[in-house]
N, C-alpha and C positions, 0 to 999 in steps of 0.2 A: 654298682655294688662295691667297687673298690673305693674306699674313702680314706681320708687322712685322719684316722682315729688315733688319739694320743694315748689312750689307756693301754697299760701293759698286759702281760699274761697272768698277772696275779701271783699271790704267794704260792699257791699250789702248782702253778706253772713253773715257777723258778725251782721249786723242789724237784719236780720231774726233770727239769733240765739238768739240775745238779746230779741227780741219780744217773741220768744218761751219760754225763761226762765221767762219772765215777765208774760206770760199767765199761766205758771205752778205755779208761786208764788201767783198770784191773785186767782187762783182756788184751792189752797192748803187747806185742804188735799184731796179733791176729785180727783184732777188730778194725785195724786201720784200713784193711782191704775192703771191708764192707762199708766204711764211712766215706771214703774218697770216691768220688764219681768224676768222670771225664765228660765235659760238654764240648762238642765240636764247634768250629768257627761259625757255622751257619745255624747253630742251635742256641736256644736259651732255656734255662731251667727255672721254673717257678717252684719255690720251696715253701711248703706249708709246715709251720711249726705249731703243734697243738691246734690245728685248724685255721691258723692265721697265716697270711702271706708274709714271709720273712722280709723285712726291710721295704716292703711295698714295691719291690722291683725284682726283675729277673736276674739270675746269676749266670755267669759265663761270658765268653768261652774260657775253657781252661779246666782247672781242678776246683771242685767245690767240696765242702765238708758237710756230710749228712749225719746227724745224730741218730742212733738207733732208737726205735720205739716211739719217738716223738716227731720225727721229720718225715714228710712225704714230699716227693718232688715229681714234677711233670715236665717233660721235654717238649719244646715247641720248635717246629721247623720254620725258619724265617726265609726260606728260598721261595722264588716265584712259583706260583701254582697256575696251571692252565686248566680252566673249567670249561668243558665242552657242553654247550647248551643243545640238547637234542631238538629235532624238528618240531616246531610249534605251529599248529594250525590257527591262523589269525584272520579275522574279518576286518578288512581295511575300512577306512572312512567312507569310501565309495562302494561299499558292499561287495567287494571282491575277496573270495576265499584264497588265501595264499599259505604256503608252508615256508617257514623261515627258521634257519638254524644259525648259531653263532658261537663265539668263543670269548671267554673272559679271562684276563690275566690279572692276578692279584697276588699280594703277599701280606704276611702278618708283620706289622711294624711295632706292635705292643703285645708282648707275650702275656703280660699280666691281664690285660683286658680280654684277650682271646680265651684265657682259661677261666677267669672269674665272672665274666659278664654274659657268657652264653655256653650252652651245653656242648654243641658241636658246631664249631665255627664254619667248617668247610661245607657241611650239609646245609646250614642256614644260608650261606652265600650262594650256593647253587640254586636253592629254591627261590631266593630273592631275585637272582638273575633271570630265571625263567619268567617270574611274574612281571618284572619290570620290562622285559622284552615284549611280552604280550600287551601290556598296558600302553607302552609308548607307540608301538607299531599300529595299535588299534586306532590311534588318533591321526594317522597319516593316510593319504590317498595312495593308490597304486603308483601313480606317476612320481609322487614325492618319495615313495619307498625305493623305486628303481633308480631315481636320479640323485637322491640325497643320502646315500648310505653313510658317508662319512659324518655328516652333521647329525644324523640319527644315532650313530655309534657314540659320538661325543656327548650327546644328551643322555643316553643310557649310562655312560661312564660317570657323569656328574651325579646322577640320581643314586647309583650304587655306591659311589664313594661317600656321599653324604649319609646314606642309610647305614653303612657298615663302619663308620668312623668310631662309634662307641664300642665296636667289637674288636678294635685294634687292627682293622683291615684297611689296606691301601689298594684301591683298584687302579692298575696302571694302564690298561688298555682293553677296549671292547671292539670286536670285529663282527660284522654280519657276513657269514660265509656264503650262503646261498639263499636265493629267493625263487621258489617254484610256484608257478601259477597254472591253472587248469589248461588242458590241451585246447579246448574251444577258445579260451581267451588268447592263447598264443596265436591261433590261426587268425583271430580277428585283429590282433595287433600287427601281424605280418601283412594282412591285407591292407590295413590302414597305412602302414609304412610304404607298401608298394604303390598305393594310390598317391601318396604324397610325393614319391619319387617321380612318378609319371607326370604329375601336375607340374613339378619343377622343370622336368625335361621339356614339356610343351611350352612353358614360359620362355625358356632359353632359346628354343627353336623359333618362337615367334619374334623374340628380340633380334635374332640373327637375320630373319627375313626382313624385318623392318630396317635394319642397318644396311642390308644389301640393296633394298629398294631405294633408300636414300642415296647410296653411292651410284647406282645406275642412273638415277634422276640427275645427279650432278654431272655424270659423264655425258649423258644425252644433251644436256644444256651446253657443255663445252664443244661437243661435236657439231651442234646446230649452229654455233657462232662461226665455225670455219669449215666450209665444204671440203677443203683440201685435207683437213684432219681426218675426215671420214675415209677418203681415199687411201691415206697413209695407214689407217687402221686395217683397211682391206688388204693392203700389201703385207702388213705384219702377220695377219692371219694366214695369208698364202705362204709366207716364209715358214711359218710353223708347220703347216701341213706338208710342205716339201721336205722338211728336215726329218720327218718320220718315215721316209721312203714309201710314201703312199702313191698308188697308181692313179688315184683320182685327184684331179686338180680342179678347184672351183675358181672360176673367173667372176669377179663381181660385175654386174651389169648396171650401169648408172640409170637412175630413175628418169632422168631427162630424156634418155633415148626412147623409153617407152612412151613418154608424153608426146614426143614428136611423131611417133608412129600412130 
């Protein structure tokens, strides 16, 4: 709606402006207090003179002059706004019902566009954020939603930033705060995770048994090559038992003695 139109306010407009200046001069200095307005550092004022935006740009910060009867101004806050998206019930791509809520951080970077191009910029941004959240999450599976929150948030931010650019809005950040799934689904996911942990534990135990059996095989081959080594191993075991103050002492009996008997 804001265009670079070159035509002026016309002869009648200049007559009204002249009369307004004349009114200010005749009632000076009383009228000066009604004509001077203060715009804060984080604000901008969009001034309408006879229905047209004055100079096609916002005024401020500082002091601005408003002519009585013909000027109307609207202040616009340029500070960052946090928009809390309430819990949205969403059906994911794999037919799982979830409830997701989030937050959007945005600010107005063009006060003229925020005033002239839309009726209520904050309400429109809030409704658009709700709709975009539902649309984007509806195309994701539950696993993608739980594992890729950051990528989904960046996607929502890009869509919102592109859609609100003509409103003078700059979306700075989008965050997905919480994802709630049904209790039955939570139990199923917990059982699945427990089964996966047990499967990994069994695999680790099997690998340990295999490594132990290989080590025992190698040890038995070394002991079979030298009968004296087996006797030394017996003596080491006997020394270990004696060091523990055990009353029972085990003496190894060579197998060749049994063979002779």
